[in-house]
Biopython code that builds the backbone (N, CA, C, O; Angstrom):
import numpy as np
from Bio.PDB.StructureBuilder import StructureBuilder

atoms = [
    (1, "ALA", "N", (51.280, 34.039, 118.061)),
    (1, "ALA", "CA", (51.209, 34.800, 116.827)),
    (1, "ALA", "C", (50.157, 34.213, 115.887)),
    (1, "ALA", "O", (49.972, 32.997, 115.830)),
    (2, "GLU", "N", (49.490, 35.066, 115.172)),
    (2, "GLU", "CA", (48.422, 34.610, 114.440)),
    (2, "GLU", "C", (48.729, 34.489, 112.923)),
    (2, "GLU", "O", (49.530, 35.231, 112.355)),
    (3, "MET", "N", (48.103, 33.600, 112.370)),
    (3, "MET", "CA", (48.243, 33.291, 110.797)),
    (3, "MET", "C", (47.199, 34.087, 110.089)),
    (3, "MET", "O", (45.985, 33.946, 110.233)),
    (4, "SER", "N", (47.850, 35.002, 109.249)),
    (4, "SER", "CA", (46.962, 35.677, 108.317)),
    (4, "SER", "C", (48.035, 36.049, 107.173)),
    (4, "SER", "O", (49.253, 35.878, 107.227)),
    (5, "ALA", "N", (47.219, 36.640, 106.048)),
    (5, "ALA", "CA", (47.961, 36.971, 104.773)),
    (5, "ALA", "C", (49.094, 38.082, 105.191)),
    (5, "ALA", "O", (50.209, 38.032, 104.671)),
    (6, "ILE", "N", (48.798, 38.962, 106.035)),
    (6, "ILE", "CA", (49.805, 40.024, 106.566)),
    (6, "ILE", "C", (50.018, 39.816, 107.959)),
    (6, "ILE", "O", (49.042, 39.789, 108.709)),
    (7, "ALA", "N", (51.185, 39.663, 108.404)),
    (7, "ALA", "CA", (51.478, 39.345, 109.777)),
    (7, "ALA", "C", (51.294, 40.564, 110.556)),
    (7, "ALA", "O", (51.648, 41.656, 110.113)),
    (8, "LYS", "N", (50.694, 40.402, 111.825)),
    (8, "LYS", "CA", (50.486, 41.596, 112.617)),
    (8, "LYS", "C", (51.733, 41.591, 113.689)),
    (8, "LYS", "O", (51.828, 40.784, 114.614)),
    (9, "THR", "N", (52.610, 42.570, 113.415)),
    (9, "THR", "CA", (53.855, 42.471, 114.125)),
    (9, "THR", "C", (53.862, 43.771, 115.121)),
    (9, "THR", "O", (53.153, 44.751, 114.892)),
    (10, "PRO", "N", (54.627, 43.691, 116.109)),
    (10, "PRO", "CA", (54.722, 44.831, 117.068)),
    (10, "PRO", "C", (55.380, 45.925, 116.542)),
    (10, "PRO", "O", (55.808, 45.884, 115.388)),
    (11, "PRO", "N", (55.539, 47.065, 117.361)),
    (11, "PRO", "CA", (56.293, 48.176, 116.873)),
    (11, "PRO", "C", (57.782, 47.817, 116.809)),
    (11, "PRO", "O", (58.210, 47.073, 117.692)),
    (12, "PRO", "N", (58.619, 48.264, 115.860)),
    (12, "PRO", "CA", (59.999, 47.906, 115.750)),
    (12, "PRO", "C", (60.773, 48.488, 116.950)),
    (12, "PRO", "O", (60.260, 49.305, 117.715)),
    (13, "PRO", "N", (61.951, 48.056, 117.068)),
    (13, "PRO", "CA", (62.730, 47.107, 116.166)),
    (13, "PRO", "C", (62.444, 45.658, 116.468)),
    (13, "PRO", "O", (62.197, 45.246, 117.601)),
    (14, "TYR", "N", (62.492, 44.928, 115.406)),
    (14, "TYR", "CA", (62.490, 43.385, 115.546)),
    (14, "TYR", "C", (63.205, 42.876, 114.202)),
    (14, "TYR", "O", (63.706, 43.696, 113.433)),
    (15, "TYR", "N", (63.234, 41.682, 113.977)),
    (15, "TYR", "CA", (63.946, 41.060, 112.873)),
    (15, "TYR", "C", (63.104, 40.270, 111.922)),
    (15, "TYR", "O", (62.089, 39.691, 112.308)),
    (16, "ALA", "N", (63.524, 40.243, 110.665)),
    (16, "ALA", "CA", (62.961, 39.496, 109.697)),
    (16, "ALA", "C", (64.034, 38.494, 108.983)),
    (16, "ALA", "O", (65.182, 38.809, 108.667)),
    (17, "VAL", "N", (63.468, 37.318, 108.811)),
    (17, "VAL", "CA", (64.286, 36.376, 108.021)),
    (17, "VAL", "C", (63.517, 36.183, 106.645)),
    (17, "VAL", "O", (62.357, 35.784, 106.540)),
    (18, "ILE", "N", (64.335, 36.524, 105.653)),
    (18, "ILE", "CA", (63.594, 36.340, 104.261)),
    (18, "ILE", "C", (64.181, 35.125, 103.631)),
    (18, "ILE", "O", (65.381, 35.030, 103.373)),
    (19, "PHE", "N", (63.338, 34.243, 103.402)),
    (19, "PHE", "CA", (63.807, 32.903, 102.582)),
    (19, "PHE", "C", (63.264, 32.850, 101.264)),
    (19, "PHE", "O", (62.047, 32.715, 101.137)),
    (20, "THR", "N", (63.995, 32.937, 100.285)),
    (20, "THR", "CA", (63.628, 32.868, 98.896)),
    (20, "THR", "C", (64.050, 31.661, 98.291)),
    (20, "THR", "O", (65.221, 31.316, 98.449)),
    (21, "SER", "N", (63.198, 30.896, 97.557)),
    (21, "SER", "CA", (63.463, 29.546, 97.130)),
    (21, "SER", "C", (62.867, 29.340, 95.814)),
    (21, "SER", "O", (61.940, 30.015, 95.367)),
    (22, "VAL", "N", (63.516, 28.256, 95.144)),
    (22, "VAL", "CA", (62.957, 27.715, 94.008)),
    (22, "VAL", "C", (62.808, 26.277, 94.124)),
    (22, "VAL", "O", (63.767, 25.569, 94.430)),
    (23, "ARG", "N", (61.566, 25.777, 93.877)),
    (23, "ARG", "CA", (61.174, 24.326, 94.320)),
    (23, "ARG", "C", (61.524, 23.552, 93.085)),
    (23, "ARG", "O", (61.470, 24.000, 91.940)),
    (24, "THR", "N", (61.903, 22.297, 93.450)),
    (24, "THR", "CA", (62.058, 21.237, 92.436)),
    (24, "THR", "C", (60.711, 20.670, 92.026)),
    (24, "THR", "O", (59.646, 20.960, 92.571)),
    (25, "GLU", "N", (60.875, 19.788, 90.954)),
    (25, "GLU", "CA", (59.522, 19.116, 90.580)),
    (25, "GLU", "C", (59.184, 17.999, 91.657)),
    (25, "GLU", "O", (60.035, 17.452, 92.357)),
    (26, "GLY", "N", (57.744, 17.723, 91.692)),
    (26, "GLY", "CA", (57.246, 16.854, 92.658)),
    (26, "GLY", "C", (57.271, 17.440, 94.036)),
    (26, "GLY", "O", (57.750, 18.533, 94.336)),
    (27, "ASP", "N", (56.644, 16.504, 94.909)),
    (27, "ASP", "CA", (56.387, 16.912, 96.321)),
    (27, "ASP", "C", (57.525, 16.431, 97.307)),
    (27, "ASP", "O", (58.071, 17.192, 98.106)),
    (28, "GLY", "N", (57.829, 15.080, 97.168)),
    (28, "GLY", "CA", (58.892, 14.562, 97.957)),
    (28, "GLY", "C", (58.901, 14.785, 99.393)),
    (28, "GLY", "O", (59.916, 14.933, 100.074)),
    (29, "GLY", "N", (57.481, 14.802, 99.881)),
    (29, "GLY", "CA", (57.229, 14.999, 101.273)),
    (29, "GLY", "C", (57.253, 16.319, 101.703)),
    (29, "GLY", "O", (57.197, 16.563, 102.908)),
    (30, "PHE", "N", (57.341, 17.354, 100.732)),
    (30, "PHE", "CA", (57.409, 18.794, 101.030)),
    (30, "PHE", "C", (56.271, 19.360, 101.763)),
    (30, "PHE", "O", (56.410, 20.008, 102.801)),
    (31, "LYS", "N", (55.113, 19.099, 101.194)),
    (31, "LYS", "CA", (53.855, 19.709, 101.707)),
    (31, "LYS", "C", (53.690, 19.283, 103.206)),
    (31, "LYS", "O", (53.443, 20.160, 104.033)),
    (32, "GLN", "N", (53.808, 18.041, 103.572)),
    (32, "GLN", "CA", (53.606, 17.673, 105.011)),
    (32, "GLN", "C", (54.619, 18.336, 105.812)),
    (32, "GLN", "O", (54.315, 18.871, 106.878)),
    (33, "ALA", "N", (55.798, 18.331, 105.364)),
    (33, "ALA", "CA", (56.945, 18.874, 106.230)),
    (33, "ALA", "C", (56.787, 20.282, 106.290)),
    (33, "ALA", "O", (57.092, 20.756, 107.385)),
    (34, "ALA", "N", (56.373, 21.146, 105.371)),
    (34, "ALA", "CA", (56.174, 22.434, 105.334)),
    (34, "ALA", "C", (55.097, 22.829, 106.439)),
    (34, "ALA", "O", (55.314, 23.769, 107.203)),
    (35, "GLY", "N", (53.904, 22.059, 106.496)),
    (35, "GLY", "CA", (52.921, 22.350, 107.387)),
    (35, "GLY", "C", (53.560, 22.056, 108.790)),
    (35, "GLY", "O", (53.332, 22.847, 109.705)),
    (36, "GLU", "N", (54.300, 21.024, 108.989)),
    (36, "GLU", "CA", (54.890, 20.733, 110.398)),
    (36, "GLU", "C", (55.786, 21.865, 110.776)),
    (36, "GLU", "O", (55.788, 22.299, 111.928)),
    (37, "MET", "N", (56.560, 22.362, 109.822)),
    (37, "MET", "CA", (57.630, 23.396, 110.154)),
    (37, "MET", "C", (56.935, 24.704, 110.448)),
    (37, "MET", "O", (57.400, 25.470, 111.291)),
    (38, "GLU", "N", (55.757, 24.997, 109.726)),
    (38, "GLU", "CA", (55.019, 26.140, 110.063)),
    (38, "GLU", "C", (54.481, 26.153, 111.399)),
    (38, "GLU", "O", (54.556, 27.171, 112.088)),
    (39, "ALA", "N", (53.870, 24.949, 111.870)),
    (39, "ALA", "CA", (53.260, 24.899, 113.249)),
    (39, "ALA", "C", (54.541, 24.942, 114.258)),
    (39, "ALA", "O", (54.497, 25.567, 115.318)),
    (40, "LEU", "N", (55.555, 24.297, 113.871)),
    (40, "LEU", "CA", (56.672, 24.274, 114.943)),
    (40, "LEU", "C", (57.236, 25.813, 115.012)),
    (40, "LEU", "O", (57.443, 26.351, 116.100)),
    (41, "GLY", "N", (57.443, 26.409, 113.891)),
    (41, "GLY", "CA", (57.875, 27.849, 113.868)),
    (41, "GLY", "C", (57.044, 28.797, 114.712)),
    (41, "GLY", "O", (57.557, 29.600, 115.491)),
    (42, "TYR", "N", (55.685, 28.664, 114.516)),
    (42, "TYR", "CA", (54.795, 29.477, 115.158)),
    (42, "TYR", "C", (54.931, 29.290, 116.678)),
    (42, "TYR", "O", (54.646, 30.250, 117.394)),
    (43, "SER", "N", (55.359, 28.083, 117.257)),
    (43, "SER", "CA", (55.412, 27.805, 118.617)),
    (43, "SER", "C", (56.757, 28.316, 119.151)),
    (43, "SER", "O", (56.932, 28.250, 120.368)),
    (44, "GLN", "N", (57.671, 28.789, 118.415)),
    (44, "GLN", "CA", (59.035, 29.115, 118.967)),
    (44, "GLN", "C", (59.031, 30.376, 119.773)),
    (44, "GLN", "O", (58.326, 31.331, 119.447)),
    (45, "PRO", "N", (59.837, 30.389, 120.855)),
    (45, "PRO", "CA", (59.854, 31.670, 121.625)),
    (45, "PRO", "C", (60.476, 32.769, 120.729)),
    (45, "PRO", "O", (61.463, 32.546, 120.028)),
    (46, "GLY", "N", (59.880, 33.905, 120.785)),
    (46, "GLY", "CA", (60.338, 35.070, 119.951)),
    (46, "GLY", "C", (59.711, 35.057, 118.534)),
    (46, "GLY", "O", (59.940, 36.007, 117.786)),
    (47, "PHE", "N", (59.012, 34.134, 118.169)),
    (47, "PHE", "CA", (58.340, 34.230, 116.799)),
    (47, "PHE", "C", (57.237, 35.263, 116.867)),
    (47, "PHE", "O", (56.459, 35.284, 117.822)),
    (48, "LEU", "N", (57.157, 36.166, 115.809)),
    (48, "LEU", "CA", (56.223, 37.172, 115.785)),
    (48, "LEU", "C", (55.049, 37.053, 114.598)),
    (48, "LEU", "O", (53.971, 37.647, 114.605)),
    (49, "GLY", "N", (55.467, 36.272, 113.734)),
    (49, "GLY", "CA", (54.612, 36.109, 112.564)),
    (49, "GLY", "C", (55.291, 35.799, 111.224)),
    (49, "GLY", "O", (56.519, 35.813, 111.140)),
    (50, "ALA", "N", (54.536, 35.530, 110.216)),
    (50, "ALA", "CA", (55.104, 35.163, 108.909)),
    (50, "ALA", "C", (54.186, 35.596, 107.838)),
    (50, "ALA", "O", (52.995, 35.865, 107.996)),
    (51, "GLU", "N", (54.817, 35.636, 106.790)),
    (51, "GLU", "CA", (54.105, 35.848, 105.366)),
    (51, "GLU", "C", (54.698, 34.989, 104.293)),
    (51, "GLU", "O", (55.909, 34.778, 104.364)),
    (52, "SER", "N", (54.005, 34.457, 103.295)),
    (52, "SER", "CA", (54.528, 33.425, 102.528)),
    (52, "SER", "C", (53.725, 33.596, 101.172)),
    (52, "SER", "O", (52.506, 33.768, 101.174)),
    (53, "VAL", "N", (54.480, 33.537, 100.025)),
    (53, "VAL", "CA", (53.938, 33.332, 98.646)),
    (53, "VAL", "C", (54.764, 32.430, 97.883)),
    (53, "VAL", "O", (55.971, 32.288, 98.078)),
    (54, "ARG", "N", (54.067, 31.802, 96.980)),
    (54, "ARG", "CA", (54.846, 30.969, 95.977)),
    (54, "ARG", "C", (54.046, 31.091, 94.616)),
    (54, "ARG", "O", (52.823, 30.962, 94.559)),
    (55, "ASP", "N", (54.820, 31.340, 93.576)),
    (55, "ASP", "CA", (54.132, 31.560, 92.259)),
    (55, "ASP", "C", (54.045, 30.205, 91.469)),
    (55, "ASP", "O", (54.677, 29.234, 91.886)),
    (56, "ILE", "N", (53.341, 30.128, 90.436)),
    (56, "ILE", "CA", (53.175, 28.835, 89.597)),
    (56, "ILE", "C", (54.337, 28.242, 89.130)),
    (56, "ILE", "O", (54.343, 27.059, 88.787)),
    (57, "SER", "N", (55.481, 29.059, 89.074)),
    (57, "SER", "CA", (56.701, 28.557, 88.511)),
    (57, "SER", "C", (57.534, 27.904, 89.674)),
    (57, "SER", "O", (58.591, 27.336, 89.398)),
    (58, "GLY", "N", (57.106, 27.971, 90.896)),
    (58, "GLY", "CA", (57.806, 27.416, 92.009)),
    (58, "GLY", "C", (58.785, 28.313, 92.786)),
    (58, "GLY", "O", (59.519, 27.841, 93.654)),
    (59, "VAL", "N", (58.782, 29.564, 92.469)),
    (59, "VAL", "CA", (59.581, 30.631, 93.151)),
    (59, "VAL", "C", (58.687, 31.062, 94.469)),
    (59, "VAL", "O", (57.527, 31.459, 94.359)),
    (60, "GLY", "N", (59.299, 30.948, 95.586)),
    (60, "GLY", "CA", (58.613, 31.360, 96.819)),
    (60, "GLY", "C", (59.378, 32.359, 97.665)),
    (60, "GLY", "O", (60.603, 32.467, 97.598)),
    (61, "ILE", "N", (58.686, 33.013, 98.384)),
    (61, "ILE", "CA", (59.431, 34.030, 99.399)),
    (61, "ILE", "C", (58.582, 33.849, 100.843)),
    (61, "ILE", "O", (57.369, 34.021, 100.962)),
    (62, "ARG", "N", (59.365, 33.524, 101.735)),
    (62, "ARG", "CA", (58.820, 33.463, 103.111)),
    (62, "ARG", "C", (59.505, 34.433, 104.128)),
    (62, "ARG", "O", (60.705, 34.329, 104.383)),
    (63, "ILE", "N", (58.800, 35.267, 104.631)),
    (63, "ILE", "CA", (59.322, 36.144, 105.618)),
    (63, "ILE", "C", (58.807, 35.771, 106.944)),
    (63, "ILE", "O", (57.599, 35.724, 107.175)),
    (64, "SER", "N", (59.756, 35.492, 107.858)),
    (64, "SER", "CA", (59.288, 35.248, 109.256)),
    (64, "SER", "C", (59.914, 36.372, 110.218)),
    (64, "SER", "O", (61.058, 36.801, 110.067)),
    (65, "TYR", "N", (59.171, 36.734, 111.069)),
    (65, "TYR", "CA", (59.478, 37.894, 111.939)),
    (65, "TYR", "C", (59.844, 37.458, 113.459)),
    (65, "TYR", "O", (59.157, 36.623, 114.047)),
    (66, "TRP", "N", (60.918, 38.048, 114.026)),
    (66, "TRP", "CA", (61.345, 37.480, 115.161)),
    (66, "TRP", "C", (61.669, 38.639, 116.209)),
    (66, "TRP", "O", (61.981, 39.754, 115.790)),
    (67, "GLU", "N", (61.600, 38.395, 117.444)),
    (67, "GLU", "CA", (61.919, 39.436, 118.428)),
    (67, "GLU", "C", (63.435, 39.795, 118.483)),
    (67, "GLU", "O", (63.844, 40.922, 118.760)),
    (68, "SER", "N", (64.206, 38.753, 118.200)),
    (68, "SER", "CA", (65.649, 38.942, 118.399)),
    (68, "SER", "C", (66.516, 38.064, 117.455)),
    (68, "SER", "O", (66.063, 37.116, 116.812)),
    (69, "LEU", "N", (67.826, 38.482, 117.437)),
    (69, "LEU", "CA", (68.778, 37.468, 116.582)),
    (69, "LEU", "C", (69.010, 36.227, 117.383)),
    (69, "LEU", "O", (69.492, 35.255, 116.802)),
    (70, "GLN", "N", (68.713, 36.152, 118.689)),
    (70, "GLN", "CA", (68.960, 34.921, 119.502)),
    (70, "GLN", "C", (67.729, 34.024, 119.065)),
    (70, "GLN", "O", (67.959, 32.870, 118.703)),
    (71, "ALA", "N", (66.510, 34.477, 119.082)),
    (71, "ALA", "CA", (65.402, 33.721, 118.720)),
    (71, "ALA", "C", (65.623, 33.110, 117.301)),
    (71, "ALA", "O", (65.325, 31.936, 117.081)),
    (72, "ILE", "N", (66.111, 33.863, 116.412)),
    (72, "ILE", "CA", (66.412, 33.422, 115.041)),
    (72, "ILE", "C", (67.318, 32.186, 115.016)),
    (72, "ILE", "O", (67.062, 31.174, 114.363)),
    (73, "GLU", "N", (68.494, 32.373, 115.851)),
    (73, "GLU", "CA", (69.539, 31.417, 115.985)),
    (73, "GLU", "C", (68.937, 30.176, 116.559)),
    (73, "GLU", "O", (69.155, 29.084, 116.033)),
    (74, "ASN", "N", (68.152, 30.311, 117.668)),
    (74, "ASN", "CA", (67.458, 29.153, 118.320)),
    (74, "ASN", "C", (66.722, 28.231, 117.385)),
    (74, "ASN", "O", (66.806, 27.004, 117.418)),
    (75, "TRP", "N", (65.933, 28.993, 116.480)),
    (75, "TRP", "CA", (65.045, 28.398, 115.478)),
    (75, "TRP", "C", (66.032, 27.684, 114.392)),
    (75, "TRP", "O", (65.837, 26.499, 114.123)),
    (76, "LYS", "N", (67.008, 28.349, 113.818)),
    (76, "LYS", "CA", (67.991, 27.762, 112.940)),
    (76, "LYS", "C", (68.603, 26.465, 113.574)),
    (76, "LYS", "O", (68.871, 25.481, 112.885)),
    (77, "ASN", "N", (68.790, 26.519, 114.819)),
    (77, "ASN", "CA", (69.417, 25.300, 115.464)),
    (77, "ASN", "C", (68.509, 24.325, 116.042)),
    (77, "ASN", "O", (68.937, 23.417, 116.756)),
    (78, "ASN", "N", (67.169, 24.477, 115.749)),
    (78, "ASN", "CA", (66.128, 23.456, 116.187)),
    (78, "ASN", "C", (66.470, 22.208, 115.385)),
    (78, "ASN", "O", (66.727, 22.254, 114.182)),
    (79, "THR", "N", (66.460, 21.032, 116.145)),
    (79, "THR", "CA", (66.832, 19.814, 115.521)),
    (79, "THR", "C", (65.872, 19.445, 114.237)),
    (79, "THR", "O", (66.320, 19.156, 113.128)),
    (80, "LYS", "N", (64.478, 19.504, 114.573)),
    (80, "LYS", "CA", (63.496, 19.193, 113.591)),
    (80, "LYS", "C", (63.646, 20.183, 112.482)),
    (80, "LYS", "O", (63.476, 19.756, 111.340)),
    (81, "HIS", "N", (63.937, 21.433, 112.650)),
    (81, "HIS", "CA", (64.134, 22.490, 111.587)),
    (81, "HIS", "C", (65.373, 22.122, 110.742)),
    (81, "HIS", "O", (65.348, 22.137, 109.511)),
    (82, "GLN", "N", (66.499, 21.777, 111.500)),
    (82, "GLN", "CA", (67.660, 21.159, 110.831)),
    (82, "GLN", "C", (67.437, 20.092, 109.798)),
    (82, "GLN", "O", (67.968, 20.090, 108.688)),
    (83, "ASP", "N", (66.584, 19.161, 110.267)),
    (83, "ASP", "CA", (66.347, 17.964, 109.412)),
    (83, "ASP", "C", (65.663, 18.560, 108.154)),
    (83, "ASP", "O", (66.007, 18.213, 107.024)),
    (84, "ALA", "N", (64.685, 19.464, 108.384)),
    (84, "ALA", "CA", (63.999, 20.032, 107.195)),
    (84, "ALA", "C", (64.938, 20.815, 106.355)),
    (84, "ALA", "O", (64.862, 20.707, 105.131)),
    (85, "GLN", "N", (65.807, 21.586, 106.899)),
    (85, "GLN", "CA", (66.741, 22.271, 106.133)),
    (85, "GLN", "C", (67.545, 21.436, 105.230)),
    (85, "GLN", "O", (67.736, 21.819, 104.076)),
    (86, "LYS", "N", (68.059, 20.265, 105.683)),
    (86, "LYS", "CA", (68.802, 19.204, 104.941)),
    (86, "LYS", "C", (67.978, 18.727, 103.802)),
    (86, "LYS", "O", (68.476, 18.666, 102.678)),
    (87, "MET", "N", (66.706, 18.375, 104.033)),
    (87, "MET", "CA", (65.829, 17.944, 103.032)),
    (87, "MET", "C", (65.709, 18.970, 101.933)),
    (87, "MET", "O", (65.799, 18.678, 100.741)),
    (88, "GLY", "N", (65.504, 20.164, 102.384)),
    (88, "GLY", "CA", (65.444, 21.407, 101.452)),
    (88, "GLY", "C", (66.628, 21.455, 100.485)),
    (88, "GLY", "O", (66.478, 21.649, 99.279)),
    (89, "GLN", "N", (67.818, 21.266, 101.076)),
    (89, "GLN", "CA", (69.138, 21.403, 100.379)),
    (89, "GLN", "C", (69.164, 20.185, 99.395)),
    (89, "GLN", "O", (69.533, 20.348, 98.232)),
    (90, "ASP", "N", (68.795, 19.038, 99.841)),
    (90, "ASP", "CA", (69.102, 17.719, 99.002)),
    (90, "ASP", "C", (67.891, 17.525, 98.131)),
    (90, "ASP", "O", (68.114, 17.029, 97.027)),
    (91, "ILE", "N", (66.604, 17.841, 98.444)),
    (91, "ILE", "CA", (65.460, 17.345, 97.621)),
    (91, "ILE", "C", (64.572, 18.548, 97.162)),
    (91, "ILE", "O", (64.349, 18.672, 95.958)),
    (92, "TRP", "N", (64.084, 19.388, 98.006)),
    (92, "TRP", "CA", (63.045, 20.202, 97.724)),
    (92, "TRP", "C", (63.324, 21.550, 96.922)),
    (92, "TRP", "O", (62.418, 22.040, 96.248)),
    (93, "TYR", "N", (64.581, 22.149, 96.996)),
    (93, "TYR", "CA", (64.887, 23.317, 96.429)),
    (93, "TYR", "C", (65.994, 23.158, 95.379)),
    (93, "TYR", "O", (67.025, 22.580, 95.725)),
    (94, "SER", "N", (65.872, 23.625, 94.116)),
    (94, "SER", "CA", (66.932, 23.770, 93.319)),
    (94, "SER", "C", (67.900, 24.978, 93.601)),
    (94, "SER", "O", (69.076, 24.922, 93.244)),
    (95, "SER", "N", (67.358, 26.110, 94.272)),
    (95, "SER", "CA", (68.252, 27.089, 94.727)),
    (95, "SER", "C", (67.420, 27.894, 95.872)),
    (95, "SER", "O", (66.189, 27.887, 95.881)),
    (96, "PHE", "N", (68.095, 28.494, 96.705)),
    (96, "PHE", "CA", (67.568, 29.249, 97.804)),
    (96, "PHE", "C", (68.486, 30.198, 98.274)),
    (96, "PHE", "O", (69.674, 30.107, 97.962)),
    (97, "ALA", "N", (68.018, 31.205, 99.072)),
    (97, "ALA", "CA", (68.783, 32.223, 99.710)),
    (97, "ALA", "C", (67.996, 32.659, 100.912)),
    (97, "ALA", "O", (66.769, 32.754, 100.897)),
    (98, "THR", "N", (68.854, 32.957, 102.099)),
    (98, "THR", "CA", (68.394, 33.398, 103.314)),
    (98, "THR", "C", (68.963, 34.636, 103.687)),
    (98, "THR", "O", (70.183, 34.797, 103.664)),
    (99, "ARG", "N", (68.085, 35.624, 104.067)),
    (99, "ARG", "CA", (68.684, 36.976, 104.437)),
    (99, "ARG", "C", (67.908, 37.344, 105.841)),
    (99, "ARG", "O", (66.696, 37.210, 106.007)),
    (100, "VAL", "N", (68.750, 37.786, 106.720)),
    (100, "VAL", "CA", (68.303, 38.397, 107.991)),
    (100, "VAL", "C", (68.409, 39.843, 108.015)),
    (100, "VAL", "O", (69.479, 40.370, 107.706)),
    (101, "CYS", "N", (67.333, 40.582, 108.374)),
    (101, "CYS", "CA", (67.220, 42.018, 108.383)),
    (101, "CYS", "C", (66.733, 42.571, 109.634)),
    (101, "CYS", "O", (65.897, 41.904, 110.244)),
    (102, "LYS", "N", (67.101, 43.633, 110.099)),
    (102, "LYS", "CA", (66.604, 44.414, 111.198)),
    (102, "LYS", "C", (65.497, 45.352, 110.708)),
    (102, "LYS", "O", (65.798, 46.208, 109.877)),
    (103, "VAL", "N", (64.230, 45.257, 111.162)),
    (103, "VAL", "CA", (63.179, 46.010, 110.892)),
    (103, "VAL", "C", (63.297, 47.268, 111.698)),
    (103, "VAL", "O", (63.320, 47.145, 112.923)),
    (104, "GLU", "N", (63.376, 48.483, 111.158)),
    (104, "GLU", "CA", (63.514, 49.613, 112.085)),
    (104, "GLU", "C", (62.372, 50.558, 111.942)),
    (104, "GLU", "O", (62.254, 51.470, 112.761)),
    (105, "LYS", "N", (61.446, 50.401, 110.879)),
    (105, "LYS", "CA", (60.394, 51.302, 110.633)),
    (105, "LYS", "C", (59.343, 50.495, 109.740)),
    (105, "LYS", "O", (59.672, 49.748, 108.819)),
    (106, "ILE", "N", (57.966, 50.766, 110.165)),
    (106, "ILE", "CA", (56.980, 50.147, 109.308)),
    (106, "ILE", "C", (55.966, 51.289, 108.917)),
    (106, "ILE", "O", (55.779, 52.312, 109.576)),
    (107, "GLY", "N", (55.396, 50.975, 107.838)),
    (107, "GLY", "CA", (54.218, 51.910, 107.351)),
    (107, "GLY", "C", (53.010, 51.001, 107.071)),
    (107, "GLY", "O", (53.208, 49.913, 106.531)),
    (108, "MET", "N", (51.788, 51.383, 107.405)),
    (108, "MET", "CA", (50.580, 50.556, 107.235)),
    (108, "MET", "C", (49.938, 51.336, 106.020)),
    (108, "MET", "O", (49.641, 52.523, 106.150)),
    (109, "PHE", "N", (49.732, 50.675, 104.869)),
    (109, "PHE", "CA", (48.903, 51.193, 103.869)),
    (109, "PHE", "C", (47.783, 50.370, 103.467)),
    (109, "PHE", "O", (47.861, 49.159, 103.675)),
    (110, "LYS", "N", (46.790, 50.837, 102.940)),
    (110, "LYS", "CA", (45.500, 50.092, 102.486)),
    (110, "LYS", "C", (45.452, 50.197, 101.009)),
    (110, "LYS", "O", (44.522, 49.687, 100.384)),
]
sb = StructureBuilder()
sb.init_structure("model")
sb.init_model(0)
sb.init_chain("A")
sb.init_seg("    ")
for serial, (resi, resn, name, xyz) in enumerate(atoms, 1):
    if name == "N":
        sb.init_residue(resn, " ", resi, " ")
    sb.init_atom(name, np.array(xyz, "f"), 0.0, 1.0, " ", f" {name:<3s}", serial, name[0])
structure = sb.get_structure()
């Protein structure tokens, strides 16, 4: 999968994981871990791409796209990813939400 501002995804159906978060103050190792998780995520079987934004107040949205619910489950259960999830809960995020959606239709607009 390629890294770009807008993920190049295949024709539906596939799945999206929407992770919305609010960062805490300071880095606390976040930047390094985020880079490692991005690289690890991109290497996972079934990963199709991702899009990510964070505003200056610390609110972020990351959407990752996956071939199947099983691929999402495998990523959720990845040991290194679980370590990062724990750090997120304990240190990096003051609040967060994760939503899993099935993508059934896409439209491309310029």
